[in-house]
C-alpha positions in Angstrom: 29.1 16.8 34.1 30.6 15.5 36.9 29.5 16.4 40.3 33.1 17.4 40.7 32.8 19.9 38.0 29.1 21.0 39.1 30.6 22.0 42.1 33.8 23.9 40.7 30.9 26.0 38.1 29.3 26.8 41.4 31.8 28.1 43.7 33.3 30.2 40.3 29.7 32.0 40.4 29.6 32.3 44.1 32.9 33.9 43.9 31.6 36.2 41.3 28.5 37.3 42.8 30.8 38.4 45.6 32.7 40.5 43.4 29.3 41.7 41.1 29.6 45.5 41.6 25.8 45.7 39.6 24.2 43.4 42.4 22.8 44.3 44.8 23.2 43.2 48.2 19.6 41.4 48.5 20.6 39.7 45.2 24.4 38.5 46.2 23.0 37.0 49.5 19.6 35.2 47.6 21.8 34.2 44.7 24.8 32.9 47.2 22.5 31.1 49.5 20.8 29.0 46.6 23.8 28.6 45.1 24.7 26.9 48.5 21.7 24.9 48.7 22.3 23.3 45.1 26.3 22.2 46.1 24.1 20.4 48.8 21.7 18.4 47.1 23.9 18.5 43.7 20.7 19.8 41.2 21.3 19.8 37.8 23.2 22.2 35.5 20.5 23.4 33.3 17.8 23.8 36.3 20.4 25.8 38.0 21.2 28.3 35.1 18.2 29.0 34.9 17.1 29.7 38.2 20.1 31.6 38.8 18.9 34.1 35.7 15.4 34.6 37.2 17.1 35.6 41.0 19.2 38.5 39.2 18.6 40.2 36.5 22.9 40.8 36.4 23.6 37.4 36.3 23.8 36.7 32.9 26.8 39.1 32.3 29.0 36.7 35.0 27.7 33.4 33.6 28.8 34.5 30.3 31.6 35.8 31.5 33.0 32.9 32.9 32.2 30.5 29.8 29.5 29.2 31.7 26.9 30.4 28.6 
């Protein structure tokens, strides 16, 4: 996946996390912070999804809804 597409997916995830009612404020804050770091570092896609799932238990449905899982 190109770096541009990778950033697009991460930005979609960030938007969905902000809108997610089932995530706590702290989960949202931690998740968005980590995504911002990944965008800056341009980490590998597989690692990102794996780490997101560990950060917030409700992230998997968001990723599935966005067609990223």
